[in-house]
C-alpha positions as CSV (number, residue, x, y, z in Angstrom):
1,M,-43.1,-64.5,108.6
2,A,-40.8,-62.7,110.9
3,I,-37.1,-62.8,110.3
4,T,-35.2,-63.9,113.4
5,N,-31.8,-62.9,114.4
6,R,-30.6,-66.3,113.3
7,D,-32.2,-65.8,109.9
8,R,-30.4,-62.5,109.6
9,Y,-27.0,-63.3,110.9
10,G,-26.8,-67.0,111.6
11,T,-26.8,-66.3,115.3
12,E,-29.3,-65.7,118.2
13,D,-26.7,-63.6,120.1
14,E,-28.7,-60.4,121.0
15,S,-25.4,-58.6,121.9
16,Q,-24.2,-58.9,118.3
17,V,-27.4,-57.8,116.8
18,G,-27.5,-54.9,119.3
19,R,-24.0,-53.8,118.0
20,L,-25.5,-53.5,114.6
21,D,-28.4,-51.3,115.7
22,E,-26.0,-49.1,117.7
23,K,-24.3,-48.1,114.4
24,K,-27.2,-45.7,113.7
25,N,-28.6,-47.5,110.8
26,F,-25.3,-48.2,109.0
27,G,-24.1,-44.6,109.2
28,R,-27.6,-43.1,108.7
29,S,-29.8,-41.7,111.5
30,R,-33.0,-43.6,112.1
31,T,-36.2,-41.8,111.3
32,P,-39.8,-43.0,111.4
33,E,-39.6,-43.6,107.6
34,T,-36.5,-45.7,107.9
35,S,-36.3,-49.3,109.1
36,A,-33.4,-51.0,111.0
37,Y,-31.8,-51.9,107.7
38,G,-31.8,-48.4,106.1
39,D,-34.9,-49.3,104.1
40,V,-36.7,-46.1,103.0
41,E,-40.4,-46.9,103.3
42,S,-41.9,-43.6,102.1
43,R,-39.4,-42.0,99.8
44,D,-36.3,-42.7,97.7
45,D,-33.1,-40.7,97.8
46,D,-31.5,-39.0,94.8
47,F,-29.9,-42.3,93.7
48,S,-33.2,-44.1,93.4
49,N,-34.7,-41.1,91.6
50,Y,-32.0,-41.2,89.0
51,A,-32.2,-45.0,88.8
52,T,-35.9,-45.4,88.1
53,S,-37.0,-42.1,86.5
54,D,-38.1,-42.2,82.8
55,T,-36.5,-38.8,82.3
56,W,-32.9,-39.4,83.4
57,F,-31.6,-39.5,79.8
58,R,-33.8,-36.8,78.3
59,S,-30.9,-34.4,77.9
60,V,-28.4,-33.2,75.4
61,P,-26.8,-36.4,74.0
62,T,-23.3,-37.0,75.2
63,I,-22.2,-38.4,71.9
64,A,-22.0,-36.0,68.9
65,E,-24.4,-36.5,66.0
66,S,-24.3,-34.5,62.9
67,E,-27.4,-35.6,61.1
68,D,-31.0,-36.4,62.0
69,D,-31.7,-40.1,62.8
70,A,-32.9,-42.2,59.9
71,E,-35.6,-44.4,61.4
72,S,-37.0,-45.9,58.3
73,K,-35.9,-49.4,57.6
74,S,-36.2,-48.6,53.9
75,S,-33.2,-46.3,54.2
76,E,-30.9,-49.0,55.8
77,V,-29.4,-50.1,52.5
78,G,-29.0,-47.9,49.5
79,G,-30.1,-44.8,51.4
80,K,-28.2,-42.1,53.0
81,V,-27.0,-44.0,56.1
82,A,-26.8,-47.8,56.4
83,Q,-24.6,-48.3,59.5
84,R,-24.4,-46.3,62.7
85,R,-22.2,-47.3,65.6
86,V,-20.7,-45.9,68.8
87,L,-17.0,-45.4,68.3
88,Y,-14.0,-44.3,70.5
89,T,-10.7,-43.6,68.9
90,L,-8.9,-42.9,72.2
91,F,-9.0,-44.4,75.6
92,G,-10.3,-42.0,78.2
93,D,-12.3,-41.5,81.4
94,K,-15.0,-39.2,80.0
95,P,-17.2,-40.8,77.3
96,S,-18.2,-37.4,75.9
97,R,-14.6,-36.6,75.0
98,V,-13.6,-39.9,73.3
99,M,-16.8,-41.3,71.8
100,H,-18.9,-40.3,68.8
101,I,-21.4,-41.8,66.4
102,E,-19.8,-43.1,63.2
103,K,-22.1,-43.2,60.1
104,S,-21.5,-45.1,56.9
105,D,-23.5,-45.8,53.7
106,K,-21.9,-49.3,53.6
107,L,-22.7,-52.3,55.8
108,P,-19.9,-54.2,57.6
109,I,-17.9,-56.6,55.3
110,L,-18.2,-60.3,55.6
111,K,-14.7,-61.8,55.4
112,S,-15.5,-65.6,55.5
113,A,-18.2,-68.1,54.6
114,T,-19.3,-68.4,58.2
115,D,-19.4,-64.7,59.0
116,V,-23.0,-63.5,59.7
117,L,-24.3,-60.0,59.4
118,V,-26.7,-59.3,62.3
119,R,-29.2,-56.5,62.4
120,V,-29.0,-55.5,66.1
121,E,-32.3,-55.1,68.0
122,A,-30.7,-54.7,71.4
123,S,-27.3,-54.6,73.1
124,T,-26.2,-54.0,76.6
125,V,-24.3,-51.1,78.2
126,S,-22.2,-52.4,81.0
127,L,-19.3,-51.7,83.3
128,H,-17.3,-54.1,81.2
129,D,-17.7,-51.6,78.3
130,C,-16.6,-48.7,80.6
131,C,-13.4,-50.6,81.6
132,L,-12.5,-51.2,78.0
133,R,-13.2,-47.6,77.0
134,R,-10.8,-46.5,79.8
135,G,-8.2,-49.0,78.6
136,L,-8.6,-51.3,81.6
137,D,-8.5,-54.5,79.6
138,M,-7.9,-57.7,81.7
139,E,-6.9,-59.7,78.6
140,F,-3.2,-60.0,77.7
141,S,-3.4,-61.8,74.4
142,D,-6.7,-60.6,73.0
143,R,-6.8,-56.9,74.1
144,V,-9.3,-54.5,72.5
145,S,-7.6,-52.2,70.0
146,L,-8.5,-48.8,68.7
147,P,-10.9,-47.8,67.3
148,G,-13.4,-49.6,69.5
149,T,-17.1,-50.0,69.7
150,P,-18.7,-50.9,73.1
151,G,-21.3,-53.6,73.6
152,A,-20.7,-57.2,74.5
153,D,-24.2,-58.8,74.4
154,I,-26.4,-58.6,71.3
155,V,-29.8,-59.7,70.1
156,G,-30.9,-59.3,66.5
157,T,-31.8,-61.0,63.2
158,I,-29.6,-62.5,60.6
159,Q,-29.4,-60.1,57.6
160,N,-26.7,-61.7,55.5
161,C,-24.1,-64.5,55.5
162,G,-21.1,-65.5,53.5
163,D,-22.6,-68.9,52.7
164,F,-26.3,-69.4,53.6
165,Q,-26.3,-73.1,52.7
166,K,-23.5,-73.8,55.1
167,L,-25.1,-71.6,57.7
168,E,-28.3,-73.7,57.5
169,N,-26.6,-77.1,57.2
170,E,-24.1,-76.7,60.0
171,Y,-25.9,-74.4,62.4
172,G,-29.6,-74.6,61.5
173,L,-29.8,-70.9,60.9
174,Q,-31.1,-68.9,58.0
175,Q,-31.8,-65.3,56.9
176,G,-34.3,-63.7,59.3
177,T,-33.5,-66.0,62.2
178,R,-33.5,-64.2,65.5
179,V,-30.3,-64.8,67.4
180,A,-28.1,-63.7,70.3
181,A,-24.4,-63.7,70.8
182,L,-21.7,-62.9,73.3
183,I,-18.9,-60.7,71.7
184,R,-16.1,-58.8,73.4
185,H,-17.0,-55.5,71.8
186,G,-18.9,-54.0,68.9
187,G,-22.5,-54.5,70.0
188,N,-23.6,-50.8,70.3
189,S,-24.3,-50.5,66.6
190,R,-27.0,-51.2,64.1
191,Y,-25.2,-54.0,62.4
192,V,-22.4,-56.2,63.5
193,V,-20.6,-59.2,62.0
194,V,-20.5,-62.3,64.2
195,P,-19.1,-65.8,63.6
196,A,-21.9,-68.3,63.0
197,S,-20.5,-70.6,65.7
198,S,-21.3,-67.9,68.3
199,L,-25.0,-67.5,67.5
200,V,-27.9,-68.9,69.6
201,K,-31.5,-68.9,68.5
202,V,-33.8,-66.5,70.5
203,P,-37.5,-67.3,70.9
204,R,-39.7,-64.8,69.0
205,S,-41.9,-64.3,72.0
206,V,-39.0,-63.0,74.1
207,K,-38.4,-59.2,74.2
208,A,-35.1,-58.2,72.7
209,A,-33.9,-56.1,75.6
210,E,-34.7,-58.8,78.1
211,A,-33.0,-61.5,76.0
212,A,-29.8,-59.3,75.8
213,C,-29.7,-59.3,79.6
214,M,-29.4,-63.1,79.6
215,V,-26.2,-63.2,77.5
216,S,-23.9,-61.9,80.2
217,P,-25.5,-60.9,83.6
218,F,-27.8,-63.9,84.0
219,M,-25.3,-66.3,82.3
220,T,-22.6,-65.1,84.8
221,A,-25.0,-65.8,87.7
222,Y,-26.1,-69.2,86.4
223,Q,-22.6,-70.5,85.5
224,A,-21.0,-69.0,88.7
225,M,-23.5,-71.0,90.7
226,Q,-22.7,-74.2,88.8
227,L,-19.0,-73.5,89.6
228,A,-19.8,-73.0,93.3
229,T,-21.7,-76.3,93.6
230,G,-19.5,-78.3,91.2
231,K,-22.6,-79.4,89.3
232,T,-24.0,-78.9,85.9
233,Y,-27.2,-77.6,87.5
234,F,-27.4,-75.2,90.4
235,S,-28.7,-75.8,93.9
236,L,-28.0,-73.7,97.0
237,H,-30.6,-75.4,99.1
238,G,-30.3,-74.3,102.7
239,K,-27.2,-72.2,102.0
240,K,-26.5,-68.6,103.3
241,I,-25.0,-66.5,100.5
242,L,-23.6,-63.0,100.2
243,V,-23.6,-61.0,97.0
244,I,-21.1,-58.3,96.8
245,G,-22.4,-55.6,94.4
246,G,-26.0,-56.7,94.8
247,A,-27.5,-53.6,93.2
248,G,-25.7,-54.0,89.9
249,P,-27.0,-56.1,87.0
250,I,-24.8,-59.1,87.7
251,G,-25.6,-58.9,91.4
252,Q,-29.3,-58.7,90.8
253,A,-29.1,-61.7,88.4
254,I,-27.3,-63.7,91.1
255,I,-30.0,-62.9,93.6
256,H,-32.7,-63.9,91.2
257,M,-31.0,-67.2,90.5
258,A,-30.2,-67.8,94.1
259,H,-33.9,-67.7,94.9
260,R,-34.5,-70.3,92.2
261,A,-31.6,-72.4,93.7
262,R,-33.5,-72.2,97.1
263,A,-30.8,-70.4,99.1
264,S,-32.1,-70.0,102.7
265,L,-30.7,-66.5,103.3
266,I,-29.3,-63.9,100.8
267,F,-27.3,-60.9,101.9
268,A,-26.5,-58.2,99.3
269,T,-24.3,-55.2,99.6
270,A,-25.9,-52.0,98.2
271,P,-26.0,-48.2,98.7
272,L,-28.4,-47.1,101.4
273,G,-30.8,-45.7,98.8
274,C,-31.1,-49.1,97.2
275,H,-31.9,-51.0,100.4
276,S,-35.7,-50.7,100.0
277,Y,-35.5,-52.1,96.5
278,V,-33.2,-54.9,97.5
279,K,-35.5,-55.9,100.4
280,K,-38.9,-55.4,98.8
281,T,-38.2,-56.3,95.1
282,L,-35.3,-58.7,95.2
283,K,-36.3,-60.2,98.6
284,A,-32.8,-60.1,99.9
285,T,-31.3,-58.7,103.1
286,P,-29.5,-55.4,102.3
287,I,-26.3,-54.5,104.0
288,P,-24.1,-51.5,103.5
289,L,-21.2,-51.2,101.0
290,E,-18.8,-50.5,103.9
291,S,-17.4,-53.9,105.0
292,E,-16.6,-52.7,108.5
293,E,-20.3,-52.4,109.2
294,W,-21.1,-56.0,108.6
295,L,-17.9,-58.0,108.6
296,P,-17.8,-58.5,112.4
297,L,-21.4,-59.7,112.4
298,I,-21.3,-62.4,109.7
299,R,-17.7,-63.4,109.8
300,G,-17.3,-67.2,109.3
301,K,-21.1,-67.7,108.7
302,I,-21.5,-67.5,104.9
303,D,-21.6,-70.6,102.8
304,V,-21.1,-69.0,99.4
305,V,-19.9,-65.5,98.5
306,F,-20.3,-64.1,94.9
307,D,-18.1,-61.0,94.5
308,S,-18.3,-58.9,91.4
309,A,-16.5,-55.9,92.9
310,C,-13.3,-56.9,94.7
311,S,-13.5,-53.4,96.3
312,D,-10.5,-54.1,98.6
313,G,-8.4,-55.2,95.6
314,T,-7.6,-58.5,97.3
315,Y,-10.9,-60.4,97.9
316,N,-9.7,-60.8,101.5
317,T,-12.9,-59.2,102.9
318,S,-15.1,-61.7,101.1
319,R,-13.0,-64.7,102.2
320,A,-13.3,-63.5,105.8
321,V,-17.0,-64.2,106.0
322,L,-16.8,-67.8,104.7
323,S,-17.7,-70.7,106.9
324,D,-15.2,-73.6,107.3
325,R,-16.5,-75.2,104.1
326,G,-17.6,-72.0,102.4
327,T,-16.7,-71.0,98.9
328,L,-15.9,-67.6,97.3
329,V,-16.7,-67.2,93.6
330,C,-14.9,-64.2,92.1
331,V,-16.9,-62.9,89.1
332,G,-15.4,-59.4,88.6
333,L,-13.2,-56.6,89.7
334,Y,-15.4,-53.7,88.8
335,G,-15.5,-52.1,92.2
336,Y,-11.7,-52.0,92.2
337,L,-11.1,-51.0,88.6
338,E,-13.4,-47.9,88.9
339,T,-10.7,-46.2,91.0
340,Q,-7.8,-47.3,88.8
341,R,-6.0,-45.8,85.7
342,M,-4.8,-47.5,82.5
343,G,-1.4,-49.2,82.8
344,F,1.1,-50.6,80.4
345,F,-0.8,-54.0,80.4
346,G,-4.2,-52.4,80.2
347,A,-5.6,-52.9,83.7
348,P,-3.0,-52.2,86.4
349,L,-0.7,-55.0,87.5
350,S,-2.4,-55.1,90.9
351,A,-5.7,-56.0,89.2
352,H,-4.0,-58.8,87.2
353,W,-2.4,-60.1,90.3
354,A,-5.7,-60.1,92.2
355,K,-7.2,-62.2,89.4
356,V,-4.2,-64.6,89.2
357,K,-4.4,-65.1,93.0
358,S,-8.1,-65.9,92.9
359,E,-7.5,-68.4,90.1
360,H,-4.5,-70.2,91.5
361,F,-3.4,-69.3,95.0
362,M,-6.4,-68.7,97.2
363,S,-8.0,-71.5,99.2
364,N,-11.8,-72.1,99.0
365,T,-11.8,-69.6,96.0
366,L,-13.0,-70.0,92.5
367,S,-12.8,-67.5,89.6
368,Y,-15.3,-67.1,86.8
369,D,-14.7,-65.2,83.6
370,I,-17.6,-65.3,81.2
371,W,-15.5,-64.7,78.1
372,K,-13.0,-67.5,79.0
373,S,-15.9,-69.8,79.9
374,F,-17.4,-69.2,76.5
375,Q,-14.1,-69.8,74.7
376,K,-13.3,-72.9,76.6
377,D,-16.7,-74.6,76.0
378,P,-18.9,-72.6,73.6
379,E,-21.4,-75.5,73.2
380,K,-22.0,-75.5,77.0
381,Y,-22.4,-71.8,76.9
382,K,-25.0,-72.0,74.1
383,K,-26.9,-74.8,75.9
384,D,-27.0,-72.8,79.1
385,L,-28.2,-69.7,77.2
386,L,-31.0,-71.7,75.6
387,F,-32.0,-72.8,79.1
388,L,-32.1,-69.2,80.3
389,F,-34.2,-68.1,77.3
390,E,-36.7,-70.9,78.2
391,L,-36.9,-69.6,81.8
392,L,-37.4,-66.1,80.4
393,K,-40.1,-67.3,78.0
394,R,-42.0,-68.9,80.9
395,N,-41.6,-65.7,83.0
396,E,-39.7,-67.6,85.7
397,I,-36.9,-65.0,85.6
398,K,-37.1,-61.4,84.6
399,P,-34.2,-58.9,84.4
400,N,-34.7,-55.4,85.8
401,I,-34.1,-53.0,82.9
402,A,-33.4,-49.5,84.3
403,K,-33.4,-47.8,80.9
404,R,-33.5,-48.4,77.2
405,V,-31.3,-45.8,75.4
406,A,-30.5,-44.7,71.9
407,L,-27.0,-44.9,70.3
408,C,-26.3,-41.3,71.0
409,Q,-27.1,-41.9,74.7
410,V,-24.6,-44.7,75.3
411,G,-21.9,-42.3,76.6
412,N,-24.4,-40.8,79.0
413,A,-25.4,-44.3,80.1
414,Q,-21.7,-45.2,80.7
415,T,-21.2,-42.1,82.9
416,Y,-24.2,-43.1,85.0
417,L,-23.0,-46.6,85.4
418,E,-19.6,-45.5,86.6
419,K,-21.2,-43.1,89.1
420,G,-23.5,-45.9,90.4
421,K,-26.7,-44.0,89.3
422,N,-28.4,-47.1,87.8
423,L,-30.5,-49.7,89.5
424,G,-30.6,-52.5,86.9
425,S,-29.4,-53.1,83.4
426,I,-29.1,-50.5,80.7
427,V,-29.9,-51.7,77.1
428,C,-29.1,-49.9,73.9
429,M,-31.8,-50.0,71.3
430,P,-29.9,-48.9,68.1
431,W,-33.1,-48.0,66.2
432,K,-34.5,-46.0,69.0
433,K,-35.3,-42.3,68.1
434,P,-32.9,-40.0,69.9
435,P,-34.3,-37.6,72.5
436,V,-35.0,-34.0,71.8
437,A,-31.8,-32.0,72.6
438,G,-32.2,-30.0,75.8
439,A,-35.6,-31.3,76.7
440,E,-34.8,-31.9,80.3
441,G,-31.5,-30.0,80.7
442,S,-28.0,-31.3,81.0
443,L,-27.6,-34.3,83.3
444,E,-24.2,-33.2,84.3
445,K,-25.8,-30.2,86.1
446,R,-28.2,-32.5,87.9
447,E,-25.7,-35.0,89.2
448,S,-25.7,-35.7,93.0
449,S,-23.0,-37.5,95.0
450,N,-20.6,-39.9,93.4
451,V,-22.1,-43.1,94.8
452,S,-21.3,-46.6,93.5
453,C,-23.3,-49.8,93.4
454,Y,-20.0,-51.6,94.1
């Protein structure tokens, strides 16, 4: 079915649409292979090649390892190495300079009866981890301290517990139960200790890497939509929405869930090289990252904006496109923080002020923070996560996993996230065999322009 001008921009005004076409394809010359929206039909640019190639991480690992990987499960306990985890002892911009693999012949210690030792199957690598590694923590009272281990979303199996009887009686869990959990940090390791109250059962039929993507990206999308509609379920029937940062993991999850919520039109900001993917795979209308290209054309016409970037540092651009009864949902500051440096309060005061404004002083604006949401109502979080697992089990939602990486590749993965080289979620598989050093040459020598998904 053809997309009309009204479908695209909420207007039949040919003069406005003509203004868009006159901008030479959003700053890119039109060619026979390129559509009016910058969609590459016959080729992908360097960004897309990095984002989808199976070889982008086959390079010298960016995190130092001193011994060969021990893959055998029999060597987990009582062998040479029991625990491996990614560790940074300093805050810094370059992962290769501050991160390394720590090895231990001892497993993490359980300090209470409800502490649970989880053998990790999969954990995510995210921009949240990058911000914490750089010292850009948005929390005042619960700031991440050094040394730190990245990874906020985990899936694994219960290995040990302080009191198994209490674990089963109070939480319905036992040794060997497959579980997921949201933690602030510590997931990029082979074993991690998690409070029993944070654990959620994971269906055996669900892949670990896909389940890990439900814990934060899809949960953020689902609960942000609940927040926008003021309901315990989500419905965007007939609504026009804009997703700022549509090529990132959270943005893609929002687009997936918006389709399920029956939104009538979905705009998504993305780099030009991602436009074909956004249009063909995500079934959304791609628009450029530069707001000056699209702001005049959709100003006042959007019902709901989901902004995970705050690229202008104020959210003012996102608010400008809202209709009279429109709603802005702020779900992150990643686009703004990527240009900032660590301050006395972790993230710079300007970032804290932007967050405070979105929470208390901006009309038609709501703020969502997954960690605060979890702390405020952990039972609701766990109930919603079970719902997402059920959708995943029935193949009604499916995350786009750009790459599965070994522990020694987490630093490389963070670098690519910060440069916008990914097109989907990156998942750390802590038992994955490391790549052969030098198999494909150094990624640093093959990097192209510094393009961001945000």
